[in-house]
C-alpha positions as CSV (number, residue, x, y, z in Angstrom):
1,M,5.9,0.0,-46.2
2,L,3.9,2.7,-44.7
3,I,4.4,5.9,-45.6
4,I,3.7,8.3,-42.5
5,T,2.5,11.3,-42.7
6,R,0.5,14.2,-41.1
7,N,-2.7,13.1,-42.3
8,T,-2.1,9.3,-41.3
9,Q,-0.5,10.3,-37.7
10,P,-3.2,10.5,-35.8
11,L,-4.8,7.1,-37.1
12,V,-1.2,6.0,-36.2
13,K,-1.0,7.3,-32.7
14,S,-4.9,6.4,-32.7
15,L,-3.3,2.6,-33.5
16,S,-1.2,2.6,-31.7
17,T,-2.7,3.5,-28.4
18,R,-5.8,1.2,-29.2
19,V,-3.2,-1.5,-28.9
20,L,-1.2,-0.8,-25.9
21,A,-4.8,-0.2,-23.9
22,T,-6.3,-3.3,-25.0
23,P,-3.6,-5.6,-23.1
24,L,-3.8,-3.3,-20.1
25,R,-7.2,-2.8,-19.9
26,R,-7.2,-6.5,-20.1
27,R,-4.5,-7.0,-16.8
28,L,-6.2,-4.4,-15.3
29,L,-9.4,-6.8,-15.3
30,A,-7.1,-9.7,-14.9
31,T,-5.7,-7.8,-11.4
32,L,-9.0,-6.5,-9.6
33,G,-11.2,-8.4,-7.7
34,P,-9.4,-9.7,-4.1
35,G,-9.4,-6.5,-2.6
36,L,-13.1,-5.9,-3.5
37,L,-14.3,-9.6,-2.9
38,V,-12.0,-9.5,0.5
39,M,-14.3,-6.6,1.3
40,L,-17.6,-7.2,0.9
41,A,-16.9,-10.3,2.8
42,D,-16.7,-8.3,5.9
43,T,-19.9,-6.4,5.5
44,D,-20.4,-10.1,6.7
45,A,-23.3,-11.0,8.1
46,G,-21.6,-10.5,11.7
47,S,-20.4,-7.5,10.9
48,I,-24.4,-6.1,10.2
49,I,-25.7,-7.7,12.8
50,T,-22.9,-5.6,14.8
51,A,-23.5,-3.1,12.6
52,A,-27.9,-3.3,13.4
53,Q,-27.1,-3.7,17.4
54,S,-24.6,-0.4,16.8
55,G,-27.8,1.6,16.0
56,A,-30.5,-0.1,17.9
57,Q,-28.9,0.3,20.9
58,W,-26.2,3.5,20.8
59,G,-28.1,5.5,17.5
60,Y,-25.1,7.7,15.8
61,K,-22.6,7.5,18.4
62,L,-20.8,4.7,17.0
63,L,-21.1,6.3,12.9
64,A,-17.5,8.2,13.8
65,L,-16.3,4.5,14.4
66,Q,-16.9,3.7,10.6
67,I,-15.5,6.4,9.0
68,L,-12.3,6.4,11.9
69,L,-12.0,2.6,10.2
70,I,-11.4,3.3,6.6
71,P,-8.3,4.4,6.0
72,V,-7.2,1.6,9.4
73,L,-8.1,-1.2,7.2
74,F,-7.1,0.3,4.4
75,I,-3.4,-0.1,6.1
76,V,-3.9,-3.5,7.2
77,Q,-4.9,-5.0,4.0
78,E,-2.3,-3.0,2.4
79,L,0.2,-4.7,4.4
80,T,-1.1,-8.3,3.2
81,L,-1.5,-7.3,0.3
82,R,1.9,-6.2,-1.0
83,L,3.0,-9.2,1.6
84,G,2.2,-11.8,-1.2
85,L,2.7,-10.1,-3.8
86,V,6.2,-9.4,-3.7
87,T,7.3,-12.6,-1.6
88,G,5.2,-14.8,-3.9
89,R,4.0,-16.5,-0.2
90,G,1.0,-16.7,1.6
91,H,0.8,-16.0,5.2
92,G,1.1,-18.7,7.3
93,E,4.1,-19.4,4.8
94,L,6.2,-16.4,6.0
95,I,5.4,-16.4,9.0
96,R,7.0,-20.2,9.0
97,D,9.8,-19.4,7.1
98,T,9.9,-16.5,9.6
99,F,9.3,-17.2,12.4
100,G,9.5,-20.7,12.9
101,R,6.8,-23.5,12.6
102,G,5.8,-23.7,16.3
103,W,4.5,-20.0,15.7
104,A,3.2,-20.2,12.3
105,W,0.9,-23.6,13.9
106,L,0.2,-20.4,16.6
107,S,-0.8,-18.3,14.0
108,V,-3.6,-20.7,11.6
109,G,-4.8,-21.4,15.0
110,T,-6.7,-18.2,16.2
111,L,-6.7,-18.1,12.1
112,M,-9.3,-21.4,12.7
113,L,-10.5,-20.4,16.3
114,A,-11.7,-17.3,13.8
115,C,-13.2,-18.8,10.6
116,I,-15.6,-21.3,12.6
117,G,-17.0,-18.1,14.2
118,A,-17.2,-16.3,11.5
119,I,-18.0,-19.8,8.8
120,V,-21.6,-20.0,12.1
121,T,-22.2,-16.7,11.7
122,Q,-22.2,-16.2,8.2
123,L,-24.9,-19.9,8.4
124,S,-26.9,-18.6,11.4
125,G,-27.9,-15.6,8.6
126,L,-28.7,-17.7,6.2
127,A,-30.8,-19.5,8.3
128,G,-32.3,-16.1,10.3
129,I,-33.7,-15.7,6.0
130,A,-35.3,-19.0,6.1
131,S,-37.2,-18.0,8.8
132,L,-38.7,-15.3,8.1
133,F,-40.2,-17.1,5.2
134,G,-41.4,-19.6,7.6
135,L,-39.1,-22.6,6.3
136,P,-36.7,-25.5,7.2
137,V,-33.5,-24.5,8.8
138,P,-32.6,-27.8,8.2
139,L,-33.4,-27.5,4.7
140,M,-31.6,-23.8,4.5
141,M,-28.7,-25.6,4.9
142,A,-28.6,-28.8,3.3
143,A,-29.1,-26.2,0.2
144,V,-26.5,-23.9,1.1
145,V,-24.2,-26.4,2.3
146,T,-24.3,-28.5,-1.1
147,L,-24.4,-25.3,-3.7
148,L,-20.7,-24.2,-2.4
149,L,-19.7,-28.1,-2.0
150,V,-20.9,-28.2,-6.2
151,M,-19.5,-24.3,-7.9
152,I,-16.1,-25.5,-5.4
153,G,-15.0,-28.3,-6.3
154,L,-15.8,-27.5,-10.6
155,G,-14.8,-24.6,-10.4
156,S,-11.8,-21.6,-10.8
157,Y,-10.4,-19.0,-8.8
158,H,-11.3,-16.7,-11.7
159,M,-15.3,-18.8,-11.6
160,V,-15.8,-18.6,-8.0
161,E,-14.3,-15.0,-7.4
162,R,-16.5,-13.3,-10.0
163,V,-19.4,-15.7,-8.0
164,A,-18.7,-14.1,-4.9
165,I,-18.7,-10.9,-6.0
166,A,-22.2,-10.5,-8.1
167,L,-23.6,-12.4,-4.5
168,G,-21.2,-10.0,-2.4
169,L,-23.3,-7.2,-5.1
170,F,-26.1,-7.2,-3.4
171,E,-25.6,-6.1,-0.1
172,L,-25.4,-2.5,-1.8
173,A,-29.3,-3.4,-0.7
174,F,-28.9,-1.8,2.5
175,V,-27.4,1.5,1.0
176,A,-30.3,2.3,-1.0
177,V,-32.5,0.9,2.6
178,A,-30.5,3.8,4.6
179,W,-31.6,6.4,2.3
180,R,-35.4,5.5,2.1
181,A,-34.9,5.6,6.2
182,H,-34.4,9.5,6.5
183,P,-32.0,9.9,8.9
184,S,-31.9,13.5,10.3
185,L,-28.4,15.2,10.0
186,P,-28.5,17.3,12.2
187,E,-29.1,14.4,15.0
188,I,-26.5,12.5,13.1
189,A,-23.9,15.8,13.8
190,A,-25.5,16.5,17.2
191,Q,-24.5,12.6,18.3
192,L,-20.6,12.7,16.1
193,S,-19.0,13.9,18.9
194,Q,-20.4,11.8,22.4
195,A,-19.2,8.6,22.9
196,P,-19.5,7.4,26.7
197,L,-15.9,5.8,26.3
198,T,-16.5,4.7,30.0
199,D,-19.5,2.6,29.6
200,P,-19.3,-1.5,29.8
201,K,-21.6,-1.2,27.3
202,Y,-20.5,0.5,24.2
203,L,-16.7,0.0,25.0
204,Y,-18.1,-4.1,24.0
205,L,-19.7,-2.9,20.6
206,V,-16.2,-0.9,19.9
207,A,-14.6,-3.7,19.8
208,A,-17.2,-5.8,18.5
209,N,-17.0,-2.7,15.5
210,L,-13.5,-3.2,15.6
211,G,-13.4,-6.7,15.2
212,A,-16.2,-6.8,12.6
213,V,-14.3,-4.2,10.5
214,I,-10.6,-6.1,10.6
215,M,-10.1,-9.7,11.0
216,P,-8.0,-12.2,11.2
217,W,-9.8,-14.1,8.3
218,M,-8.2,-11.3,6.3
219,I,-5.4,-11.0,5.9
220,F,-5.1,-14.3,5.1
221,Y,-7.4,-14.6,2.1
222,Q,-5.9,-11.9,0.4
223,Q,-2.6,-12.8,0.6
224,S,-2.4,-15.6,-0.5
225,A,-6.1,-15.0,-3.0
226,V,-3.5,-13.0,-5.0
227,L,-0.9,-15.8,-5.2
228,D,-4.2,-18.4,-6.2
229,K,-5.0,-15.5,-8.5
230,G,-1.3,-15.2,-10.7
231,L,0.0,-11.5,-9.3
232,G,3.0,-10.2,-8.9
233,P,4.5,-7.2,-8.2
234,A,3.9,-5.1,-10.8
235,D,0.2,-5.9,-10.5
236,L,0.7,-3.8,-6.8
237,K,-1.1,-0.6,-7.5
238,V,-4.4,-2.0,-9.3
239,A,-4.2,-4.1,-6.4
240,R,-4.3,-0.7,-3.5
241,W,-6.7,0.8,-5.1
242,D,-9.0,-2.6,-5.7
243,T,-8.4,-2.8,-1.4
244,A,-9.5,0.6,-1.3
245,V,-12.3,1.2,-2.7
246,G,-14.0,-2.2,-1.3
247,A,-12.2,-0.6,1.7
248,V,-14.3,2.3,1.4
249,I,-18.3,0.3,-0.3
250,T,-17.9,-1.9,3.0
251,Q,-17.8,0.6,5.5
252,V,-20.6,3.0,3.3
253,I,-22.8,-0.6,3.6
254,M,-21.7,-0.9,7.7
255,A,-22.7,3.2,8.6
256,S,-26.1,2.3,5.7
257,V,-27.2,-0.3,8.3
258,L,-25.8,2.2,11.1
259,I,-27.6,4.8,9.9
260,A,-31.6,2.6,8.7
261,V,-31.4,1.2,12.7
262,A,-30.6,4.5,14.2
263,A,-33.2,6.4,12.1
264,T,-36.0,3.6,13.0
265,V,-35.3,1.6,16.7
266,G,-32.8,3.8,17.4
267,R,-35.3,6.5,17.5
268,T,-37.9,5.3,19.1
269,S,-37.0,2.9,21.3
270,P,-33.3,3.6,21.9
271,N,-31.2,0.6,24.1
272,T,-33.4,-2.1,22.5
273,P,-31.2,-5.2,21.7
274,L,-32.6,-6.6,18.9
275,N,-32.4,-10.4,19.7
276,D,-33.1,-11.9,16.2
277,V,-33.4,-12.0,12.8
278,P,-36.4,-11.1,11.4
279,Q,-36.3,-8.4,14.7
280,I,-33.2,-6.7,12.6
281,A,-35.0,-7.2,9.3
282,H,-37.8,-5.7,10.8
283,A,-36.1,-2.7,12.2
284,L,-34.5,-2.3,8.4
285,I,-36.9,-2.5,6.2
286,S,-39.8,-1.6,8.5
287,F,-41.0,1.4,6.1
288,L,-40.4,-0.7,2.6
289,G,-44.2,-3.0,3.2
290,D,-43.5,-6.4,4.6
291,D,-43.2,-7.8,0.8
292,V,-40.2,-6.1,-0.7
293,G,-39.1,-5.4,3.1
294,R,-38.2,-8.8,3.1
295,V,-37.3,-9.4,-0.5
296,V,-34.6,-6.3,0.4
297,F,-33.4,-7.5,3.9
298,A,-33.1,-11.3,2.1
299,A,-31.1,-10.1,-0.6
300,G,-28.1,-8.4,1.2
301,M,-27.9,-10.3,4.2
302,A,-27.6,-13.8,1.9
303,G,-25.7,-12.1,-0.4
304,A,-23.1,-10.9,2.4
305,S,-23.9,-14.6,3.9
306,L,-22.7,-16.6,1.6
307,V,-19.6,-14.7,0.0
308,A,-18.2,-14.4,4.0
309,T,-19.7,-18.6,3.9
310,I,-17.2,-18.8,0.7
311,V,-14.2,-16.5,1.6
312,V,-14.1,-18.1,4.7
313,C,-14.0,-22.2,4.2
314,L,-11.0,-21.0,1.3
315,T,-9.0,-19.1,4.4
316,A,-9.2,-22.1,6.6
317,A,-8.1,-24.0,3.9
318,W,-5.6,-21.9,2.7
319,G,-3.8,-21.1,5.7
320,V,-3.5,-25.0,7.0
321,G,-2.1,-25.4,4.4
322,E,0.5,-22.7,4.2
323,V,1.8,-24.4,7.0
324,A,1.3,-28.8,6.8
325,G,3.1,-27.7,2.9
326,Y,-0.3,-29.9,1.3
327,K,-1.4,-28.3,-2.4
328,R,-3.6,-25.3,-1.2
329,S,-5.4,-24.1,-5.3
330,L,-8.9,-23.4,-6.6
331,E,-6.7,-24.3,-10.2
332,H,-6.4,-28.5,-8.5
333,H,-8.9,-31.2,-8.8
334,P,-10.2,-32.2,-5.5
335,L,-7.7,-35.4,-6.9
336,E,-5.3,-33.4,-7.2
337,A,-6.1,-31.4,-3.5
338,P,-7.8,-33.6,-1.3
339,W,-6.6,-32.1,1.8
340,F,-7.6,-28.7,0.3
341,Y,-11.1,-29.4,-1.1
342,G,-11.6,-31.8,2.3
343,I,-10.8,-28.7,5.6
344,F,-13.3,-26.8,2.8
345,A,-15.5,-29.3,2.7
346,V,-15.3,-30.2,6.7
347,C,-15.5,-26.3,7.8
348,L,-19.0,-25.3,5.5
349,I,-20.3,-29.0,7.2
350,A,-19.8,-28.6,10.3
351,G,-21.1,-25.0,10.5
352,G,-24.4,-26.2,8.1
353,V,-24.5,-28.5,11.0
354,L,-24.1,-27.0,14.3
355,V,-26.7,-23.8,12.8
356,A,-29.0,-26.3,12.1
357,S,-29.7,-27.8,15.4
358,G,-30.3,-23.9,16.5
359,V,-28.3,-21.1,17.8
360,N,-28.9,-17.5,19.2
361,L,-28.0,-16.0,16.1
362,V,-27.0,-12.3,17.6
363,E,-25.9,-13.1,20.8
364,L,-23.4,-15.9,18.6
365,S,-22.1,-12.4,16.4
366,V,-21.6,-10.3,18.5
367,A,-19.5,-12.4,20.3
368,V,-17.5,-13.7,17.5
369,E,-16.9,-10.0,16.4
370,V,-15.9,-9.4,20.0
371,M,-12.7,-12.3,19.7
372,N,-11.7,-11.4,16.5
373,A,-10.9,-7.7,18.5
374,L,-9.1,-9.7,21.3
375,L,-7.5,-11.8,18.8
376,L,-5.8,-8.9,17.4
377,P,-2.6,-7.9,18.8
378,L,-1.4,-11.4,17.6
379,V,-2.7,-10.8,14.3
380,L,-1.7,-7.6,13.3
381,G,1.6,-8.3,15.1
382,F,2.1,-10.3,13.2
383,L,1.7,-8.1,10.0
384,Y,3.5,-5.5,11.0
385,L,6.7,-7.8,11.7
386,L,6.4,-9.1,8.8
387,A,6.7,-6.5,6.6
388,V,9.4,-5.3,7.9
389,K,11.2,-7.9,7.9
390,T,10.6,-10.1,4.3
391,L,9.9,-7.2,2.3
392,P,13.5,-6.4,0.1
393,H,14.2,-3.0,0.3
394,P,11.8,-0.6,-2.3
395,Y,8.8,-2.5,-0.9
396,R,9.3,-2.7,2.9
397,L,8.4,0.0,5.3
398,Q,10.7,2.3,6.5
399,G,10.7,5.8,7.0
400,A,8.2,7.8,8.8
401,Y,4.9,6.1,6.9
402,K,7.0,3.1,9.0
403,W,6.1,4.8,12.5
404,V,2.4,6.2,11.4
405,V,1.8,2.2,10.5
406,G,3.5,1.1,13.7
407,A,1.5,3.4,15.0
408,V,-2.0,3.0,13.2
409,V,-1.9,-0.7,13.8
410,G,-0.5,-1.0,18.2
411,V,-3.4,1.9,18.7
412,T,-5.9,-0.3,16.8
413,A,-4.7,-3.6,18.3
414,C,-3.9,-2.7,21.5
415,F,-8.0,-0.2,22.0
416,G,-9.3,-3.1,20.3
417,F,-8.5,-5.6,23.1
418,Y,-9.1,-3.3,25.8
419,A,-12.8,-2.6,24.8
420,G,-13.4,-6.0,24.3
421,I,-11.9,-6.9,27.9
422,T,-13.2,-4.0,29.5
423,G,-16.8,-4.5,27.9
424,A,-17.3,-8.3,28.2
425,F,-16.6,-8.1,31.9
426,G,-16.3,-4.4,33.3
427,G,-20.5,-4.4,33.1
């Protein structure tokens, strides 16, 4: 029998706190991950190239957009997070059950279009690194494809997530690069309010930045990832923080790339486009010295490309599976879920073969992001309608927040589409 005295009460309280805290810490660690991972993947090779082009051609005039997109990105990903945790179903599966199989296949069709473009872009980033160091591009593609296939085939979701996050954290190198570029604060402040919204070339990069931050595959990925990780409604609060922190980090990285290039190329040779990865590398790290600079750039770009390649290929396999109905989990052995692993492998190998054949990385990457912006009305429209129609009352969008979210989603989708069309055909 335990006798509690005044002297033993603090000890008992301390022990109780530890007992309660340990499961809580474990639950926190178990919940964190999908939000941070999808945001690190968001800052992929195409996003880095788009941010670099923005800084080279327009200086700091697109920096305000990077800041404004933080709450927009969080609102969009919080909706998909809420849908996954509360309904227990993936995005494609929800569209199929709510609107019918035809609409579901249309949605997955746009997803596959975005995924194919994204995979080629990511692998092209790795090809650019190979060129930077004088390595054969086909050899680099073969090594990357083999490495990722082995990792996915042998690993669980938790292992894949940890490895991908570790790779993605190399992107923080770009924050250090921006700091070393010594940007002019008065110059940044002067350009923040300058937005030539009547210039089609400016609008083209506005659309590219929107498409670089809000991508169709992100919505499918996070909703599927929280399910594969075994999370539920009780994890919603922590998962929101995971997503919010990730949204800030990804936009800090985007802003850092833009600032670093604007402080160098944007200042000395404004309106000069960057035509290949070595040019972007030189613009970002010329002040670090050739050897150190190449290593820093390679680490950041490789981290961005690898984490996004993993996420995008998984998204394609999950998305098709949600509509087709085949087994779709990293917890299954490849022989138990052949279609899931097969689609992952086909996407990865096809992208590697295409990139090894030679492709203009910079033009392709910006065009892919503009394509993402053109898809926003369909993608965000489905997301908003699902949040209104499928969630039970405590989690459903309602009241003033429902109208705020509707306005944010509507303006983002319409402006992205308008900027993409005007930028592509107005110049």
